[in-house]
Steps between C-alpha positions, in 0.01 A plus 500: 500500500175301497281404211129462485357160424484428131762759404848416379775534751747775404857403471811689596585521130173536313486373148454792261469328168606696200741723688760442238595809311298563193243240590214741532384457146449127514187338603577125507695347784601162625639408834868409498600138484740310719833661556764329290854446621757758407773395262767320689280390788476147629322252276131495562354220709171356394193543714330201646260313281172664457615851565391765254648840563237764511220251558468490873143431601295787634413468861154634442343471163293794384649746748799724545782286641730611773779572258674832487362772272525393141447131569149381448352175390404461141124542473510566127375209297752294317877503512567574134819688448496643846532178703278418787671737742596861482853391551510313172747637250381636170824499315611256238820309458825684474593561138797305376770666306522394141874555498762276648685630792221729612382358829182651647472550874323246723127487505219435744384143535202612305714626217490869594762682290541793742791519736388418851429790725403556857141434580275660754403282795163357439508542126613149414364165605711293735733268314729219599780622716307798633303481823129557462361787704225427744174675417231593751152391426271772361127540503361396165317738272127486476389263228412635154648772276363779719648356814804728474275799574486380860868562553674831560789425269265523202376845594837622611677400180218653293447829683834605649682545162199681358479730804868592493498561126183710520632706790826562314308610187291741708808654665674546167181649350478744791859614442443553128171682569665728753754601237227566244277701733796720595496643148341843482338430163314197629384686810364790295326263257322312778389827657352610168287186509391587851698226674755571766849361467443295815203306365685419180810411702300240695353346186794512261710223663220247466421607145869452411495158662193400299663627179818306583297177517327564169195692627379841394430835662189708440381855548120519494298821464126540544335841480139621501377857462145573614396156380513624141858461384708202606839351425651158569865452420788269586872496430668158520876468544694181433873435505721315745772684695753220452716577803205431731396203286842333510550553873151382599461207264866398529487495879175305494662243269818465705326472837245252364772286343701504821195407704418212266858374516493490878150362537403316181137430430420132565290459187374692196177605661698660784716684248198643321332588829804703601506668159130581524523635854792727413339629179158572649632649821751724324248619244216559746724703731622712209144565379379571852775760539378669183152526645620634832749760371305628198501881487149640463373857487150642479417865425164678515479857383258731316240231447745248363681200638818331394671184617863405434672170576863392460572135565587162345161341561451334162433146378848489351650576843350177631543249220842586357677515840328170580646348185845650564512372859365157395766453235776633724403278792462188283838565345657546843341180638632303205847653541510423869348152512726196465260352243507810283225518243364169627399693812221665301434201278665649190827314432477604135599850608857383558549556125429870557761562767823511293350719226331720756827546686673601175231762429509628856880535513512680168221741598619562854854591397388744228231668709733527803775671302263748336319566826831604655562729207147648526560563871751766398355611169148581615586773754819631343430498127125506459451747784237280662436582867718274706197397705363308197818301438429212744158460338618487143863394467431126473220566250743714301748210506235269357410753228866544404541123490214477251650774283857366486375156410387670178143526625342825600241687701199700388331807639141546395201711589147491365193706583138467403198725550173394343583421136831683501816296554860609481829353612874522479772243541874468467752224548861484614747241375874493453440614143284798589631837391502647850629197689824582686791341318646386832229236515677306228764419760226313681547221249813411698275431799284283278805307386610450861159377609482268195837345585409448868167351401683273259708369794178406681349345188812292451521345847128435541502227239708192452850563356532377145793268570279287728230449239542161335295546187242709327524875549811563711456879490132456585387745234151357528462688831643829374152651479450509876706807594354712217148406605584571864631848413204561273252408774685692772518821300152451366372502859725793593382698196137424578487536880812673630648756259182686394404810695150600402257773597137471389232761561129466422209729568126500448187677622283797421801730490673287240182487296538871440801400291329218322525210743773322694869569470824326574876532493765230488872553532786267572856383461578139418710260295444487127276202415773312317783559749452172685549307174854636470589345836427163345768583241746573780398168652598324177842670519538380859421141400742510206781636717433245771538216247814637334731701728292440813691196636835671465364815668371289786835330547669840498257659746395215730445708815278750323305219335437328833378826646258569217361149452513375859270202568400474135843377379473166327667219700738415220615859493534487877754223466685690228515816711603308812194613693360367823144389458277801579227450755165462332644485151275505196391161371569526129255314279761278337635398843148433624441273201824312565409461867157366419640248247772377736264483796281252314796270434650533850520173707361484852703690754663333796436565865689782663829430662587576855643841560867525445740651740509876509712638223470196279375571148181327391536212259265345247519163330151487356309674227361841579143529616218581263524856383878503486673462165726199503873564488685393198657632185327784326421486131772595263489865426578718203854628530699614798370719778525869422826668585518850650637787307863585565505619860719798431295606202176435685625716791588778263168470321315493832683804629442684172131398496458612861676825426278549197188447709624741766602745230161457335305572817728787592504624142123500476477693826773747399372546147147542626617764742693677229207470264268661749733763639714595200287405201143527629252783429592684818869486408427652159293780659776567751759512223288747300466735795868453580587632157267796551643570845849505349390739226577241232235566239667269247507221757130550577419486131693174470289352779178628348477701183222753469246562232622849415601624150864589455428871449336515844780332694681824567471462876566126512877536515765453764595871487149610587422231761830513689469878544159467665455668835352177642475145374286209624610394847367274780377254240288225660339197341154500659349198331536270202264263325603230253249329275611263226739699284416849633562688821428831666719673755387788720782746574505803724768767473588854608601796285626794699273432796192425290395134519318314231450149364463316174398153385740351248397221261740227393487198271714189485701495180670163545816381673846628571786253517244215481389523862406857578181682410531791260245758616454807282360823630228625274530857374424730797269791433711810551341832589599821323707777642268798445658846529364809333758738354319772305721707280794263517616270223746311722523421868740307714368183667747379762766701322427358156367723221157382394305666216151614592189422303170677532618734772670251730640154558266198481715188480504151660738476794608247760384551857720770651503864617593717202633858491400719205658842433606741228720357231742791543523840662343775290452875518143462383347250749554388855354199685555294814548128439204277588481135616254234400450142628419224262354162604367206298169529322215387717674587826342729755590840364654399168706816479501874555431738212703817558589811304841657450386859544754692290446874545595749227753764597487869414744433222257245363212749511708770337598259229139406446394868478785567262404213274134599507592860408721374220214284373264798504750720319554230240129476446471882470750497218276286289278654228204264544175608661498161674864400547555128556614387848438837652276592796323782309314557170277764334135425563355776279703413194310177476231681293739699277625412152838552342683584824835666459768704671436318832710641778497386866625703788498408868335755719568306825635159596304259723619427855615134501498258801644148532313247716553136600144436618400134556234541237769545245741259660561125506217283386275734304563576134748323280747744341445767759594305811869560463477880506393793707189686395560848360209747519447875498376691802412808282436503125711668238389730212597500137408752223457373147467730192455427132295545179210315346268529196146605572178410320564757226857380439642797673809462722440593859712498815418347840645467846406278793617462859515136618515392867661158552608251772784250515454123578768236470765300675860537595744220561868434529654297221870429505544766766320769302158657542261423218168686482211376288204730448170339411326723244173324558532543872592869465228751427435836341200723515 
């Protein structure tokens, strides 16, 4: 493989600084120092006078040398704590045990407390005893800070990581967009706006990519009608799909760091040039893609024009992604360069790395756990379309993380039109009435993430037993992790978590309503939530200074994995670690190095190479930049001891089991909560009771607003005997909003399909974790069956008294059979059936009539009773007998009537009718009877005496013609006839 002039020569084993596990969070590195001898090796031999390990002269000053990747001359001004070569060690002297008998392991000649480890070829300067590699001459860089632009390595290291990361983000966005556009609801919505699914499908991936980088999407509308009425409107959408954000930004960071580790920038200007090239190129390409793939539509019809645009072409889409890429790239360059923060001229930032790593570990663990939970909860419990899960599950994990840390999220909407403004908002916290109780188990995840972050916090500062005086626990620095968490979650709450939609409109059309209008809606973290993370940071710092050292000693492997390159050198010795490549230069070590470098004597000349396999030896002080070996200051107490191994194992297993049980429990409980305790489950249970004919069970699920005297049909006996009960019950749709829900249910009753919308409300919790949904009182329709002339009927075999000529009572949905209460010689009727649905359904119910026909025996009985009534009236001695169908008209003008005698000349011919006019639903008191009338009138003769004007007694006689009008009904199995004197007539 050949190399172009001026480019570093690749090695067979390229140096990838920072490859140590867990080192991704650090941003300050130092090249490894000379390899120390292993314990038990041959005594070191001193190098020749004048030799300074790590200080070989550069062959060509001001240019890349011919060293392997990762080895470049020091073009940064000043040695300081870094030494004059990238190979200079940054670690201080090995801490000495304060207790007799505790012998620390051997150290580097420079005092490095880490155990020696294997080093990559090319990563360390040649030292005595090791042959120096020959290096081909390279073409020097052009002079000046901008000279690096003339070499391909600058452009390659700046553009290749950005290109790969951008391409990966686009591919992932296309996959997510394809899932979204496959949803029927989205396709129909876009068609309503006049856009085809294809045009939106081409635009959506790039809009999602812009949102993922902090940009915003926009839908713009412009309409004009005959040049008279116009409308300008825009809807802005903001909110990062975190899955795309993490993949794109994370890959950009990792590739940039790896590139910088292999081909370090020769000076600060080169570092910033690479950062600038990456940031501008990445951002410009993203913005150009928005311009190219924007979906635009123009319509002209009936004298009007309308234009619609869907894109991410906004100012925010340029500037915020530019800032995100700039910060990410700068962070990656610092993490990958052997000079760390010095590579960008900001060594003060090394103070930020440990606290930032603590905040990042804590947040990453919590969000990851809850994102996994959301991956199952969203489609299975919340009934979200599975196509939306990849877009939202990481966001849901971040939201849950905010809630279980005792923060919360808010949902708000506000609208304004002219001078009218209205809005609504609600918040969700662990203490909210409708928050699922299962979320309280999320505190176990918080505890786990706090403990793991405490491990990192512990090993990223000097152990207390190596601190000679002052503040051994270093409480003075305990504010850093809380501030780091506060800043991290402040930024997340401001830029990442919120999902906002803003609509504004203006123009002549809006002026018809008083001016411009707008609508704002969004979901985001409560304003004070990020402050609570600072409280958790305080807890982390307290734990790290109390039980932290013992936890570290009990879980060394996990601690190394989490902290990686950021582990403090004194902790590295305690944990028996090899020195990680590109380890963080801790500020206290840098200060020691600088102080010792000033007092270091001149170094001797290098010794001749030793024979192969011979360990290097040193008999002179270390070079400037290396802390001198020697005893460490007396510490405070003995090094921390691990917890009892057996107990620690048990606790670890139990803790792991608890975490697994927590995640599994949350998933299981969420599933049960949605499937067995959700609104749909309650609706299904209600209809299950109805389908089983269990009226009492249905009333336990949802009582009804029906007085006790009208619940005659709401019994098991009536419902179970129904000809048909609700079957083929299907949940068509459900909507949940805050503490209320609606469920649309379709069902079949005897081949007749119908539907109903049930309303539910959340009443609290069951068994702490499960929602308690209550079905609100359903509106039952009445069973309406006319039964003229009958006082009792049988409904599904149960005797039911009639009222007002029939049955009109609330009933559950079913097919009811109504017939005669008992067989009778007076009436006969065929049973009738009537379907009952819920109120408000299509065809609430069927009003029918039980057409009971009178028999001949009934008619004979009616005629007999009418004749008896007439005979009874004829026996009276009144000219106008009470309750009788006849009276003397002429006697009205006579005085002192006497000797009144009635005699019946002929009886009227009586008929019995059940005409609808006289049947169910007309006149109270007459609806429960047949109408009795006369086809031909009867005649009655009345005779008597009266006193005339001269006080003489005279006789008179009068023939009266009369009709019969009344009702006949059956009471207790007997015919009862009631004649209405006012309805009857005589003439």
